[in-house]
Rosetta silent file (secondary structure, phi, psi, omega in degrees, C-alpha in Angstrom):
SEQUENCE: XXXXXXXXXXXXXXXXXXXXXXXXXXXXXXXXXXXXXXXXXXXXXXXXXXXXXXXXXXXXXXXXXXXXXXXXXXXXXXXXXXXXXXXXXXXXXXXXXXXXXXXXXXXXXXXXXXXXXXXXXXXXXXXXXXXXXXXXXXXXXXXXXXXXXXXXXXXXXXXXXXXXXXXXXX
SCORE:     score description
SCORE:     0.000 S_00000001
   1 L     0.000  139.883  174.058   33.944    0.873    0.368 S_00000001
   2 E   -65.003  152.505  179.040   33.941    4.380   -1.054 S_00000001
   3 E  -136.302  140.859  175.188   31.140    6.723    0.055 S_00000001
   4 E  -125.500  120.720 -178.968   29.512    9.772   -1.573 S_00000001
   5 E  -121.694   10.199  179.698   27.318   11.958    0.615 S_00000001
   6 E  -145.763  160.312  179.530   27.246   15.147   -1.451 S_00000001
   7 E  -123.085  143.790  179.487   26.533   16.350   -4.977 S_00000001
   8 E  -140.671  161.922  171.842   28.376   19.094   -6.863 S_00000001
   9 L   -83.577  165.569  178.795   28.366   20.701  -10.263 S_00000001
  10 L   -60.305  121.628  178.704   31.312   20.142  -12.671 S_00000001
  11 L  -104.240   10.685  177.359   34.189   22.155  -11.202 S_00000001
  12 L    92.917  -15.754 -179.822   36.621   21.549  -14.019 S_00000001
  13 L   -77.351  149.389  176.604   38.616   18.853  -12.247 S_00000001
  14 L   -70.488  127.185 -176.882   39.068   15.549  -13.997 S_00000001
  15 L   -67.404  152.160  176.988   36.723   13.090  -12.328 S_00000001
  16 L   -62.594  -40.190 -179.128   38.098   10.083  -10.418 S_00000001
  17 E  -163.809 -178.015  177.142   35.718    7.880  -12.425 S_00000001
  18 E  -129.860  162.501  172.523   32.263    7.938  -14.049 S_00000001
  19 E  -134.553  132.189 -178.355   28.970    6.186  -13.547 S_00000001
  20 E  -106.284  119.624 -176.898   26.510    5.634  -16.367 S_00000001
  21 E  -133.770  147.371  171.660   22.845    5.548  -15.224 S_00000001
  22 L   -70.639  171.843 -179.482   19.403    5.593  -16.800 S_00000001
  23 L   -65.205  -35.571  175.477   17.037    8.392  -15.869 S_00000001
  24 L   -66.202  -42.651  179.696   15.320    6.099  -13.334 S_00000001
  25 L   -66.840  -25.373  179.144   18.645    5.046  -11.849 S_00000001
  26 L   -75.492   -8.341  173.432   19.713    8.718  -11.530 S_00000001
  27 E   -91.148  105.100 -175.627   16.896    9.203   -9.014 S_00000001
  28 E  -152.339  163.702  174.176   18.485    8.042   -5.768 S_00000001
  29 E  -132.071  -57.307 -178.065   19.171    8.676   -2.132 S_00000001
  30 E  -135.935  115.601 -177.244   20.952    5.666   -0.589 S_00000001
  31 E  -166.612  145.812  172.420   22.263    2.911   -2.828 S_00000001
  32 E   -88.376  129.981 -179.404   25.493    1.043   -3.658 S_00000001
  33 E  -125.322  156.253  178.509   26.477    1.717   -7.244 S_00000001
  34 E  -110.464  127.105 -179.352   29.365    0.360   -9.352 S_00000001
  35 L   -76.010  167.810 -178.730   31.577    2.830  -11.219 S_00000001
  36 L   -52.183  -39.443 -176.631   32.812    2.305  -14.758 S_00000001
  37 L   -98.005   16.001  168.663   36.085    0.803  -13.597 S_00000001
  38 L   103.362  -17.972  178.642   34.598   -1.503  -10.987 S_00000001
  39 L   -65.416  142.786  174.986   34.822    0.371   -7.686 S_00000001
  40 E   -97.750  141.877  177.629   31.704    0.279   -5.552 S_00000001
  41 E  -130.900  133.972  171.065   30.425    3.469   -3.925 S_00000001
  42 E   -86.157  110.625  171.021   27.756    3.840   -1.253 S_00000001
  43 E   -81.871  122.161 -175.103   25.696    6.856   -2.330 S_00000001
  44 E  -137.336   76.894 -178.081   24.311    8.233    0.923 S_00000001
  45 E   -86.137  155.823 -179.339   22.575   11.520    0.205 S_00000001
  46 E   -68.982  -20.349  175.172   20.543   13.473    2.783 S_00000001
  47 E  -156.086  168.746  178.688   17.418   13.176    0.590 S_00000001
  48 E   -70.940  140.897  178.681   16.505   11.758   -2.811 S_00000001
  49 E  -133.670  152.782  168.439   17.732   13.665   -5.833 S_00000001
  50 E  -102.077  103.853 -177.098   17.300   13.290   -9.580 S_00000001
  51 L   -75.893  127.960  179.620   20.860   13.597  -10.792 S_00000001
  52 L   -82.927  157.747  171.669   21.310   15.386  -14.111 S_00000001
  53 L   -54.278  130.690 -179.103   23.806   14.342  -16.752 S_00000001
  54 L    92.490  -10.884  177.134   27.109   15.910  -15.739 S_00000001
  55 L   -63.677  160.868  179.910   26.393   16.132  -12.003 S_00000001
  56 E  -119.828  129.776  167.658   29.201   15.045   -9.709 S_00000001
  57 E   -87.198  131.386 -179.729   28.989   12.710   -6.728 S_00000001
  58 E  -100.191  118.390  176.365   31.547   13.902   -4.161 S_00000001
  59 E   -73.364  156.345 -177.907   33.422   11.134   -2.390 S_00000001
  60 L   -57.044  -26.563  179.364   34.313   11.527    1.245 S_00000001
  61 L   -88.501    4.642  175.801   37.965   12.085    0.283 S_00000001
  62 L    96.763  -13.488  177.475   36.970   14.985   -2.038 S_00000001
  63 L   -71.146  156.930 -178.351   37.320   13.181   -5.379 S_00000001
  64 E  -112.424  147.356  171.412   34.440   13.436   -7.868 S_00000001
  65 E  -117.269  122.049  179.606   32.536   10.823   -9.838 S_00000001
  66 E   -83.876  134.607  179.022   30.800   12.181  -12.937 S_00000001
  67 E   -91.103  125.830 -177.998   27.276   11.070  -13.613 S_00000001
  68 E  -115.922  131.181  175.833   26.623   10.221  -17.278 S_00000001
  69 E   -71.269  121.364  179.796   23.090    9.784  -18.683 S_00000001
  70 L   -72.397  150.703  173.237   22.869    6.316  -20.235 S_00000001
  71 E   -72.771  138.926 -177.213   21.436    5.858  -23.671 S_00000001
  72 E  -131.206  160.247  177.124   17.894    4.458  -23.479 S_00000001
  73 E   -77.731  113.545 -176.469   15.307    3.000  -25.878 S_00000001
  74 E  -132.549  167.873  166.875   13.001    5.972  -26.579 S_00000001
  75 E  -107.471  136.835  169.675   10.466    7.329  -29.047 S_00000001
  76 E   -99.959  125.802 -176.444   11.159   10.640  -30.738 S_00000001
  77 E  -112.857  124.267  176.782    7.898   12.444  -31.389 S_00000001
  78 E  -123.461  156.762  178.603    7.623   15.123  -34.037 S_00000001
  79 L  -134.744  163.315 -178.085    4.657   17.075  -35.353 S_00000001
  80 L   -70.361  -10.192  178.353    3.931   19.138  -38.438 S_00000001
  81 L  -164.817  173.697 -176.134    4.004   22.381  -36.444 S_00000001
  82 H   -64.395  -42.934 -177.057    4.506   23.944  -32.979 S_00000001
  83 H   -63.520  -40.639  179.140    0.810   23.922  -32.069 S_00000001
  84 H   -64.673  -37.846  179.040    0.469   20.202  -32.954 S_00000001
  85 H   -68.605  -36.215  174.332    3.572   19.406  -30.859 S_00000001
  86 H   -60.530  -44.877  179.853    2.078   21.318  -27.909 S_00000001
  87 H   -62.087  -40.530  178.775   -1.117   19.328  -28.256 S_00000001
  88 H   -64.020  -39.457  177.524    0.868   16.078  -28.318 S_00000001
  89 H   -61.996  -36.715  177.471    2.743   17.207  -25.150 S_00000001
  90 H   -62.844  -46.048  179.964   -0.650   17.760  -23.504 S_00000001
  91 H   -63.320  -38.534  178.518   -1.736   14.203  -24.349 S_00000001
  92 H   -66.102  -45.715  176.774    1.552   12.803  -23.021 S_00000001
  93 H   -62.914  -34.923  179.385    1.246   14.857  -19.823 S_00000001
  94 H   -63.988  -21.793  178.423   -2.368   13.859  -19.379 S_00000001
  95 L  -102.372   11.360  175.544   -1.087   10.272  -19.118 S_00000001
  96 L    55.896   37.176  178.835    1.606   11.279  -16.563 S_00000001
  97 L   -89.923  142.338  174.006    4.430   10.050  -18.767 S_00000001
  98 L   -64.709  132.806 -176.597    8.014   11.170  -18.262 S_00000001
  99 E  -143.928  137.262  171.650    8.898   13.361  -21.262 S_00000001
 100 E   -98.456  111.629 -174.856   11.903   15.315  -22.491 S_00000001
 101 E  -102.545  123.233  179.851   10.366   18.341  -24.224 S_00000001
 102 L  -121.727  167.925 -179.052   12.441   20.208  -26.789 S_00000001
 103 L   -59.180  -30.357 -176.178   11.453   22.944  -29.248 S_00000001
 104 L  -122.122    7.005  179.842   11.046   20.580  -32.184 S_00000001
 105 L  -164.344  167.014  175.347   10.493   17.160  -30.569 S_00000001
 106 E  -130.193  138.862  174.021    9.472   15.198  -27.490 S_00000001
 107 E  -112.464  135.587  174.436   11.234   12.080  -26.177 S_00000001
 108 E  -139.148  162.655  172.731    9.441    9.410  -24.134 S_00000001
 109 E   -66.343  149.504 -178.759   10.134    5.835  -23.060 S_00000001
 110 L   -67.336  133.996  174.374    8.945    3.245  -25.562 S_00000001
 111 L  -157.230  112.002 -171.833    5.405    1.996  -25.094 S_00000001
 112 H   -59.660  -34.223 -178.871    3.582    0.569  -28.132 S_00000001
 113 H   -64.744  -46.258  178.915    0.141    1.608  -26.884 S_00000001
 114 H   -66.631  -37.136  178.723    1.269    5.261  -26.523 S_00000001
 115 H   -61.300  -44.225  179.750    3.045    5.063  -29.891 S_00000001
 116 H   -63.820  -40.889  178.362   -0.262    3.979  -31.529 S_00000001
 117 H   -62.672  -45.960 -178.529   -2.151    6.756  -29.787 S_00000001
 118 H   -65.612  -42.320  178.198    0.354    9.420  -30.832 S_00000001
 119 H   -61.307  -40.615  176.944    0.470    8.156  -34.437 S_00000001
 120 H   -63.547  -23.483  176.900   -3.316    8.308  -34.509 S_00000001
 121 L   -89.146    5.338  176.919   -3.071   11.954  -33.451 S_00000001
 122 L    98.738    2.887 -177.248   -0.830   12.741  -36.415 S_00000001
 123 L   -74.400  150.116  169.121    2.571   12.406  -34.723 S_00000001
 124 E   -96.859  113.301 -176.433    5.696   11.125  -36.485 S_00000001
 125 E  -114.937  122.505 -175.440    7.051    8.593  -33.960 S_00000001
 126 E  -123.973  137.939  172.229   10.576    7.204  -34.462 S_00000001
 127 E   -71.239  134.063  174.354   12.608    4.727  -32.423 S_00000001
 128 E  -140.132  162.267  175.151   15.772    6.303  -31.095 S_00000001
 129 E  -130.694  111.745 -179.816   18.461    5.391  -28.582 S_00000001
 130 E  -162.948  170.569  177.456   19.931    8.311  -26.616 S_00000001
 131 E   -61.018  148.894 -175.583   20.264    9.810  -23.127 S_00000001
 132 L  -122.660  117.676  178.650   16.928   10.717  -21.515 S_00000001
 133 L  -123.495   75.712 -176.012   16.506   13.884  -19.426 S_00000001
 134 L   -69.716  155.196  175.974   12.743   14.190  -18.831 S_00000001
 135 L   -66.966  137.640  179.808   11.185   17.286  -17.392 S_00000001
 136 L   -96.035  154.085  179.724   10.637   16.769  -13.667 S_00000001
 137 L   -63.290  162.021 -176.771    7.477   17.556  -11.790 S_00000001
 138 L   -59.779  -27.971 -177.489    6.929   20.816   -9.986 S_00000001
 139 L  -104.941   12.736 -176.868    7.515   19.223   -6.570 S_00000001
 140 L   -88.994  137.010  176.098   10.451   17.040   -7.609 S_00000001
 141 L   -88.180  135.869  178.540   13.895   17.739   -6.118 S_00000001
 142 E  -110.584  149.301  167.770   16.859   17.879   -8.530 S_00000001
 143 L   -89.851  162.033  179.174   20.506   17.352   -7.959 S_00000001
 144 L   -66.707  144.044  172.537   22.833   19.764   -9.639 S_00000001
 145 L  -104.076 -162.194 -174.458   23.807   19.288  -13.253 S_00000001
 146 L   -66.045  -17.247  179.738   26.724   20.807  -15.047 S_00000001
 147 L  -115.883   17.548  175.495   25.326   24.332  -14.669 S_00000001
 148 L  -117.826  136.168 -175.433   24.056   24.097  -11.086 S_00000001
 149 L  -107.114    4.729 -178.705   26.366   24.659   -8.157 S_00000001
 150 L  -146.987  159.729 -177.899   24.147   23.546   -5.310 S_00000001
 151 L  -115.240   63.271 -177.926   21.756   20.771   -4.338 S_00000001
 152 L  -100.795    6.932  177.671   18.935   22.702   -2.747 S_00000001
 153 L    88.233   -0.570 -177.045   16.116   21.138   -4.752 S_00000001
 154 L  -110.268   -1.704 -176.934   15.530   24.230   -6.924 S_00000001
 155 L   -83.636  148.438  179.716   17.975   23.570   -9.772 S_00000001
 156 L   -88.912  168.474  179.161   16.808   22.380  -13.185 S_00000001
 157 L   -72.486  136.273  176.903   18.050   19.392  -15.090 S_00000001
 158 L   -82.427  155.751  176.923   21.177   19.936  -17.096 S_00000001
 159 L  -132.285   42.996 -179.066   21.496   18.984  -20.753 S_00000001
 160 L   -68.233  147.947  177.158   25.244   19.133  -21.225 S_00000001
 161 L  -128.149  167.078  174.957   26.694   17.153  -24.086 S_00000001
 162 L    77.057   17.033  178.670   30.109   16.092  -25.094 S_00000001
 163 L   -70.487  124.865  179.784   31.372   14.930  -21.765 S_00000001
 164 L   -79.398  161.410  177.859   34.446   12.852  -22.330 S_00000001
 165 L   -97.914  127.104 -179.163   35.101    9.674  -20.409 S_00000001
 166 L   -68.796  159.325  176.257   38.140    9.858  -18.142 S_00000001
 167 L   -76.539  170.780 -178.443   40.875    7.352  -18.347 S_00000001
 168 L   -55.138  134.811  179.204   41.301    4.734  -15.640 S_00000001
 169 L   -67.575  163.292  179.730   41.899    6.355  -12.273 S_00000001
 170 L  -107.693    0.000    0.000   45.141    5.929  -10.430 S_00000001
């Protein structure tokens, strides 16, 4: 079985294969995962990491596996202005929900109770399906994303887009 015990940022090399994982699945330390083309890899990291979209698992032989954020069932939350969006973010944070916060919207996992609450506060809540990169807590360790070169726990989550899928490895 293949083994990955390190994480790296995108170094420009074509990856050996890819793995598509949800935001919860991208938080790992030791687990067997199946790559897009069927190979199994034992991920055996020194500590738990939240892998960002575009991060690379480094196999023992030096080849890389690119981590792709899976599309997930989410709510897109919009507000009539910046202050209203900030207030909605406060309500979401007060409930300790994972949230991807952007300048003009917030993404969260679908939960009809939270949807009703946000709608009642004046939010425009829309069902979407896209990759989810929530903001991590202050004490959460991150793995490197496409713009981080090390896995020391201080790197932020990457939000790279447009990663192509490699062809079948040889």
